[in-house]
RODRENGU-124356 format. One line per field, with one value per residue (C-alpha): residue number from 1; chain; z, x negated, y. Coordinates in steps of 0.02 Angstrom, whole numbers, plus 50000, padded with zeros to 5 digits. Last residue first. Example, Ala and Ser with C-alpha at 12.3 -4.5 7.8 and 13.67 -1.06 7.14 Angstrom:
2
num: 2,1
cadena: A,A
w: 50357,50390
u: 49316,49385
v: 49947,49775
END
This chain:
507
num: 507,506,505,504,503,502,501,500,499,498,497,496,495,494,493,492,491,490,489,488,487,486,485,484,483,482,481,480,479,478,477,476,475,474,473,472,471,470,469,468,467,466,465,464,463,462,461,460,459,458,457,456,455,454,453,452,451,450,449,448,447,446,445,444,443,442,441,440,439,438,437,436,435,434,433,432,431,430,429,428,427,426,425,424,423,422,421,420,419,418,417,416,415,414,413,412,411,410,409,408,407,406,405,404,403,402,401,400,399,398,397,396,395,394,393,392,391,390,389,388,387,386,385,384,383,382,381,380,379,378,377,376,375,374,373,372,371,370,369,368,367,366,365,364,363,362,361,360,359,358,357,356,355,354,353,352,351,350,349,348,347,346,345,344,343,342,341,340,339,338,337,336,335,334,333,332,331,330,329,328,327,326,325,324,323,322,321,320,319,318,317,316,315,314,313,312,311,310,309,308,307,306,305,304,303,302,301,300,299,298,297,296,295,294,293,292,291,290,289,288,287,286,285,284,283,282,281,280,279,278,277,276,275,274,273,272,271,270,269,268,267,266,265,264,263,262,261,260,259,258,257,256,255,254,253,252,251,250,249,248,247,246,245,244,243,242,241,240,239,238,237,236,235,234,233,232,231,230,229,228,227,226,225,224,223,222,221,220,219,218,217,216,215,214,213,212,211,210,209,208,207,206,205,204,203,202,201,200,199,198,197,196,195,194,193,192,191,190,189,188,187,186,185,184,183,182,181,180,179,178,177,176,175,174,173,172,171,170,169,168,167,166,165,164,163,162,161,160,159,158,157,156,155,154,153,152,151,150,149,148,147,146,145,144,143,142,141,140,139,138,137,136,135,134,133,132,131,130,129,128,127,126,125,124,123,122,121,120,119,118,117,116,115,114,113,112,111,110,109,108,107,106,105,104,103,102,101,100,99,98,97,96,95,94,93,92,91,90,89,88,87,86,85,84,83,82,81,80,79,78,77,76,75,74,73,72,71,70,69,68,67,66,65,64,63,62,61,60,59,58,57,56,55,54,53,52,51,50,49,48,47,46,45,44,43,42,41,40,39,38,37,36,35,34,33,32,31,30,29,28,27,26,25,24,23,22,21,20,19,18,17,16,15,14,13,12,11,10,9,8,7,6,5,4,3,2,1
cadena: A,A,A,A,A,A,A,A,A,A,A,A,A,A,A,A,A,A,A,A,A,A,A,A,A,A,A,A,A,A,A,A,A,A,A,A,A,A,A,A,A,A,A,A,A,A,A,A,A,A,A,A,A,A,A,A,A,A,A,A,A,A,A,A,A,A,A,A,A,A,A,A,A,A,A,A,A,A,A,A,A,A,A,A,A,A,A,A,A,A,A,A,A,A,A,A,A,A,A,A,A,A,A,A,A,A,A,A,A,A,A,A,A,A,A,A,A,A,A,A,A,A,A,A,A,A,A,A,A,A,A,A,A,A,A,A,A,A,A,A,A,A,A,A,A,A,A,A,A,A,A,A,A,A,A,A,A,A,A,A,A,A,A,A,A,A,A,A,A,A,A,A,A,A,A,A,A,A,A,A,A,A,A,A,A,A,A,A,A,A,A,A,A,A,A,A,A,A,A,A,A,A,A,A,A,A,A,A,A,A,A,A,A,A,A,A,A,A,A,A,A,A,A,A,A,A,A,A,A,A,A,A,A,A,A,A,A,A,A,A,A,A,A,A,A,A,A,A,A,A,A,A,A,A,A,A,A,A,A,A,A,A,A,A,A,A,A,A,A,A,A,A,A,A,A,A,A,A,A,A,A,A,A,A,A,A,A,A,A,A,A,A,A,A,A,A,A,A,A,A,A,A,A,A,A,A,A,A,A,A,A,A,A,A,A,A,A,A,A,A,A,A,A,A,A,A,A,A,A,A,A,A,A,A,A,A,A,A,A,A,A,A,A,A,A,A,A,A,A,A,A,A,A,A,A,A,A,A,A,A,A,A,A,A,A,A,A,A,A,A,A,A,A,A,A,A,A,A,A,A,A,A,A,A,A,A,A,A,A,A,A,A,A,A,A,A,A,A,A,A,A,A,A,A,A,A,A,A,A,A,A,A,A,A,A,A,A,A,A,A,A,A,A,A,A,A,A,A,A,A,A,A,A,A,A,A,A,A,A,A,A,A,A,A,A,A,A,A,A,A,A,A,A,A,A,A,A,A,A,A,A,A,A,A,A,A,A,A,A,A,A,A,A,A,A,A,A,A,A,A,A,A,A,A,A,A,A,A,A,A,A,A,A,A,A,A,A,A,A,A,A,A,A,A,A,A,A
w: 51147,51179,51142,50992,50939,50768,50723,50543,50545,50404,50493,50527,50603,50728,50782,50805,50909,51020,51053,51205,51293,51479,51560,51391,51383,51552,51489,51355,51409,51271,51137,50984,50842,50660,50532,50526,50672,50652,50716,50850,50917,50943,51036,51147,51189,51230,51365,51428,51450,51549,51671,51704,51564,51418,51386,51231,51070,50942,50776,50713,50742,50645,50775,50754,50891,51066,51216,51390,51533,51700,51855,51927,51875,51710,51612,51435,51287,51122,51018,50925,50969,51128,51170,51183,51346,51417,51432,51573,51684,51676,51786,51929,52052,51972,51979,51920,51748,51668,51484,51405,51215,51115,50927,50771,50812,50792,50972,51033,50976,51066,51226,51200,51221,51400,51446,51400,51567,51660,51558,51490,51587,51601,51702,51827,51754,51650,51589,51421,51431,51333,51156,51081,50980,50793,50693,50507,50477,50390,50407,50540,50519,50683,50715,50855,51021,51160,51318,51381,51296,51371,51194,51149,51074,50913,50872,50694,50609,50631,50512,50557,50551,50687,50686,50865,50915,50842,50953,51108,51055,51024,51198,51276,51186,51224,51362,51280,51116,51166,51000,50920,50757,50721,50535,50471,50376,50425,50472,50572,50730,50703,50667,50816,50928,50875,50911,51086,51114,51071,51190,51326,51283,51312,51244,51352,51470,51413,51549,51576,51749,51840,52006,52190,52278,52466,52586,52437,52404,52378,52303,52278,52179,52179,52061,51905,51766,51857,51977,52043,52077,52131,52151,52057,51993,51824,51913,51985,51808,51751,51901,51866,51686,51748,51866,51722,51614,51742,51855,52007,52167,52258,52360,52393,52463,52537,52549,52659,52615,52614,52485,52345,52463,52486,52298,52267,52399,52320,52147,52208,52284,52123,52016,52131,52167,52324,52500,52462,52557,52620,52652,52829,52947,52853,52945,53102,53208,53087,53141,53005,53020,52884,52891,52725,52691,52672,52858,52891,52815,52954,52895,52984,52895,52986,52835,52879,52871,52686,52605,52734,52715,52527,52541,52673,52561,52519,52697,52774,52686,52501,52527,52350,52267,52157,52284,52459,52507,52571,52746,52820,52967,52974,52814,52656,52675,52695,52545,52413,52460,52506,52344,52256,52339,52232,52076,52076,52014,52031,52220,52205,52079,52197,52349,52275,52411,52502,52673,52588,52557,52489,52540,52427,52280,52148,51965,51833,51645,51521,51341,51252,51076,51045,51160,51337,51440,51609,51791,51949,52110,52247,52322,52219,52062,52104,52125,51962,51875,51941,51869,51699,51698,51728,51594,51460,51380,51368,51408,51258,51361,51548,51613,51800,51881,52049,52223,52166,52261,52211,52029,52081,52080,51902,51857,51918,51818,51658,51680,51693,51539,51436,51289,51126,50998,50824,50684,50504,50359,50336,50431,50360,50448,50466,50514,50569,50747,50848,51006,51159,51262,51429,51456,51412,51570,51717,51670,51704,51741,51721,51839,51988,52097,52228,52097,51983,52130,52176,51995,51985,52151,52088,51923,52023,52023,52021,52094,52028,51903,51994,52037,52109,52213,52288,52324,52416,52514,52566,52641,52606,52657,52488,52550,52673,52535,52429,52575,52601,52416,52428,52351,52251,52135,51987,52082,52106,51922,51867,51985,51931,51747,51779,51870,51727,51605,51716,51736,51547,51521,51650,51553
u: 49930,49804,49867,49839,49813,49732,49610,49560,49520,49581,49635,49809,49718,49637,49812,49867,49712,49734,49920,49917,49750,49706,49784,49801,49611,49606,49732,49607,49582,49462,49372,49342,49223,49224,49092,48970,48994,49041,49219,49149,49044,49204,49286,49132,49138,49324,49280,49138,49270,49397,49288,49344,49231,49323,49264,49154,49156,49026,49011,48851,48789,48639,48563,48455,48408,48342,48453,48379,48502,48510,48623,48610,48426,48328,48460,48396,48513,48452,48608,48649,48833,48792,48673,48825,48865,48719,48843,48929,48776,48798,48953,48844,48869,48956,48900,48719,48757,48588,48573,48400,48393,48254,48232,48340,48526,48650,48631,48633,48815,48859,48779,48842,49019,48977,48946,49120,49198,49065,49108,48960,48950,49085,49141,49046,48886,48850,48680,48595,48405,48300,48229,48391,48384,48410,48570,48604,48776,48939,49048,49180,49329,49376,49543,49540,49630,49618,49718,49835,50005,50054,50094,49910,49847,49748,49563,49498,49460,49305,49183,49062,48880,48793,48604,48560,48554,48730,48785,48723,48815,48971,48964,48932,49082,49202,49313,49332,49375,49537,49550,49722,49680,49540,49504,49408,49245,49162,48988,49059,48966,49006,49192,49219,49120,49228,49384,49324,49275,49452,49520,49408,49463,49647,49774,49864,50010,50180,50291,50477,50538,50703,50670,50678,50514,50513,50392,50302,50117,49987,49837,49664,49547,49358,49262,49326,49446,49599,49542,49714,49861,50027,50160,50322,50346,50280,50120,50108,50113,49972,49867,49899,49842,49684,49647,49668,49544,49404,49384,49338,49343,49184,49294,49481,49564,49738,49866,50019,50183,50103,50199,50073,49924,49949,49964,49805,49707,49761,49713,49541,49511,49574,49450,49300,49182,49114,49108,49260,49257,49430,49431,49480,49628,49714,49869,49894,50052,50138,50025,50047,50016,49955,49915,49829,49852,49758,49746,49651,49623,49669,49736,49759,49850,49869,49850,49666,49644,49689,49521,49417,49535,49515,49325,49340,49435,49283,49216,49382,49393,49421,49479,49532,49702,49672,49742,49766,49949,50029,50099,50200,50219,50274,50375,50397,50254,50119,50197,50134,49949,49946,50027,49860,49794,49920,49816,49705,49848,49875,49895,50041,50129,50122,50164,50327,50374,50535,50485,50440,50622,50612,50754,50848,50803,50675,50723,50589,50621,50490,50461,50375,50406,50518,50650,50705,50604,50687,50641,50747,50644,50709,50542,50540,50564,50407,50303,50367,50333,50155,50131,50197,50082,49930,49994,50001,50139,50041,50169,50228,50322,50352,50525,50535,50707,50722,50662,50484,50329,50357,50327,50145,50116,50183,50081,49920,49958,49988,49835,49725,49798,49785,49900,49870,49739,49815,49741,49691,49629,49478,49383,49247,49244,49112,49207,49346,49410,49514,49588,49650,49809,49826,49954,50139,50198,50084,49954,49777,49617,49713,49605,49668,49543,49669,49806,49690,49633,49815,49857,49708,49760,49938,49876,49778,49588,49464,49298,49120,49126,48989,49112,49235,49101,49044,49225,49248,49087,49153,49306,49491,49629,49631,49587,49462,49378,49363,49275,49156,49111,49065,49179,49131,49283,49165,49074,49235,49283,49112,49121,49298,49249,49094,49201,49326,49183,49112,49282,49303,49132,49170,49327
v: 47053,47190,47364,47476,47657,47678,47816,47856,48042,48154,48313,48240,48091,48211,48263,48083,48042,48195,48169,48285,48294,48296,48144,48059,48048,47958,47830,47773,47592,47536,47636,47527,47570,47516,47561,47705,47823,48007,47987,47870,48014,48115,47970,47954,48140,48120,47994,48106,48244,48142,48044,47864,47797,47717,47539,47536,47434,47489,47581,47662,47839,47904,48018,48174,48189,48158,48197,48219,48201,48289,48284,48108,48099,48090,47994,47970,47991,47921,47892,47731,47705,47608,47752,47868,47777,47878,48023,47928,47952,48142,48131,48065,48208,48356,48538,48533,48460,48502,48457,48450,48446,48363,48384,48394,48405,48261,48201,48381,48394,48231,48295,48473,48408,48359,48544,48605,48558,48660,48814,48914,49077,49210,49116,49009,48934,48779,48718,48697,48688,48813,48810,48743,48581,48601,48592,48572,48645,48601,48757,48787,48904,48989,49076,49205,49233,49363,49326,49463,49466,49298,49241,49256,49419,49441,49450,49467,49300,49194,49113,48974,48921,48819,48836,48790,48974,48989,48844,48936,49095,48991,48914,49085,49160,49018,49089,49261,49173,49088,48990,49005,48916,48793,48794,48643,48618,48456,48401,48254,48309,48493,48469,48353,48472,48619,48517,48475,48656,48712,48580,48654,48832,48787,48911,49036,49001,49069,49142,49171,49222,49216,49302,49255,49293,49324,49410,49486,49493,49627,49539,49613,49501,49517,49402,49489,49436,49502,49640,49689,49573,49650,49515,49549,49371,49427,49482,49307,49235,49351,49300,49114,49137,49225,49080,48956,49052,49072,49223,49120,49222,49270,49389,49379,49535,49514,49654,49626,49538,49363,49263,49295,49281,49093,49073,49172,49074,48909,48972,49027,48855,48772,48870,48858,49001,48918,48987,49095,49260,49310,49497,49550,49529,49388,49326,49220,49220,49100,48956,48825,48637,48519,48334,48296,48111,47947,47912,48074,48246,48367,48534,48700,48841,49008,49123,49153,48962,48958,49001,48906,48758,48756,48760,48620,48499,48392,48394,48339,48172,48138,47960,47925,47922,48072,48194,48127,48115,48277,48302,48444,48564,48745,48746,48851,48977,48844,48757,48880,48872,48686,48628,48656,48497,48403,48441,48287,48180,47993,47995,48115,48001,47852,47957,48022,48148,48106,48176,48340,48382,48560,48675,48797,48686,48736,48764,48729,48741,48680,48734,48589,48657,48505,48579,48619,48495,48483,48510,48513,48523,48407,48358,48197,48302,48403,48244,48170,48336,48331,48156,48211,48364,48254,48134,48267,48370,48533,48668,48769,48901,48897,48943,48977,48991,49076,49030,49064,49011,48829,48882,48905,48717,48703,48858,48777,48617,48716,48827,48673,48591,48751,48776,48683,48734,48738,48632,48666,48560,48447,48313,48201,48034,47898,47801,47684,47711,47587,47665,47570,47573,47485,47347,47346,47258,47293,47422,47363,47456,47619,47723,47822,47726,47668,47644,47543,47435,47401,47356,47239,47159,47130,47060,46932,46935,46791,46849,46832,46974,47072,47211,47086,46999,47166,47214,47048,47078,47249,47165,47189,47310,47396,47571,47495,47395,47553,47639,47493,47484,47668,47799,47954,47938,47918,47782,47684,47703,47640,47490,47447,47453,47346,47218,47213,47182,47045,46961,46966,46886,46752,46706
END
C-alpha cells in the first residue's frame, strides 16, 4: 500500500512541476495546506478518490479516472516495423482552426480533423457556448455552425481547464462581446506574466485582461484600434494566431512583426484567406492582414498533415532499425530535422513533392532504411521555423540513444521538460541531466523492458513508447491519457506496422 501511495505521490509531484506550480500554489487551488501537499507527494497521506480526481483536474493529468480507470500500454519487443502509414492532419492546426471558426457566422467544414482528446475538450467548450458541431463521417470531417449569439455564461469550465488552447478564444471573442471571462487554460494558475505576450498582441485592439481568481477577466475598449505595426515580444505560435484572429475582424490593415511562420500558423492564414480576409506574407515573420467587419460564409478547409507526428514515426523506424514508408510527410517543416539525421548517418528515400489538400503545403513520401547512426558533431537545439521544431527535439533523445557517441540536446524553450528524457534510463539508456534545459545522451543503447508511469509531457511520453518498441522483453507505460491528447490511435496504428502493443486497464 505504501508503495502505491509513493508512486501516486511521485506522479502528482511530476505533474505539478510540469505545470510550473509550487506546492503552495497547488494547495491554494485545492483549498488545502502546503504541508498536506508535501505529505501527499512523499506518499505519507491517505487519499480519497474524490481528492485524487480533484488533483487530476487541477493539474490536467489523469492521475485517476473515476469509473473505468486510466489506460495503460503493454509493449512486447524488440520490434521490427514494416509496411506503410499515412501521417494524420496537424493537432495544432486543428485546435487553432476550431478557435478561428468563432470568427465566422457561417458554416465551417474542416476535413480529416485529428480526433484527439485536445480536440474533444475544445468541442465540449464550443458546444457549451451554443456552437453546433458534428462529425460527418469516418474520415473525421467536422462541421461547425456558430449561433447568432454566444452564451459565455454557460462555458464548460471543466473542459476549458483541461485544454491549453482556450487562450486562443481571446482573439475571436474580443469582437463578439465587450466583457467576458474564460477559465485558465490547462487548469493551472498561469498568472498575468504568462499571458503577457498575448496581452501585448491584443491590447492594440482594445482588449484588457486581468488573470485572477482562476479566470481571464476580459474587457474591450471599442475606441482603440492598431495605429502602428504590432511587434510580438516572442515569436510564439499561439500568440501569432491570437493576433491574426483579432486582425481578421478588424476592417483596417494590421501589420504583425516577429510573427511565427510555423505550420499551424500557415494553416490558419490559409483558412482566413478562405473567409475572405487578405493575409500577405504567409511563411514569413511579417504578416499584413486586411480584415473584414463581418464574416458570414460557408467555408470548406482541409488542414495539412502534422510534422510532429511524422517525426514520431521517423523516430520509431530509426530506433527499431526498420524500413517503412511514411506517406504524406509535410517536408518543408521537417527539412532541418532530416538534414540533422543525414549528418548522423540516417538513410532514406523520398518521393517527388505533391500538394496537401489545402493546395499549399508540400508533401512527400519517405521510405526509411535501417541505418547505423553516430552522434552529431554539434549540439541539437530547436529554433523558430524554419529551424528545428521545438516539439521534435525530444525525439532526438531516443534517436541519440541508439547512435554511437555523445549527443548534447539543448531544450532552451521549456523549463524542466528535459528532465522527463531521463526516464529513458529506466529502459537502459544513458541520459544525463546537465541542467533544466540540457541533457547529454551516450550511445549506443541496448534497451530492455521496464514499467514506467507516463510523464505529463506529451512528446517525452511518446519518446518512451518508441524506446519500448526497441526494448528487449515486456514494457508497461502507465496512465497514457497525455498521448491521446495529441495522437489519434497511435498504438493501434503502430500495431498495423508490426508492433505488439496492448491497451489495458487495471481491474
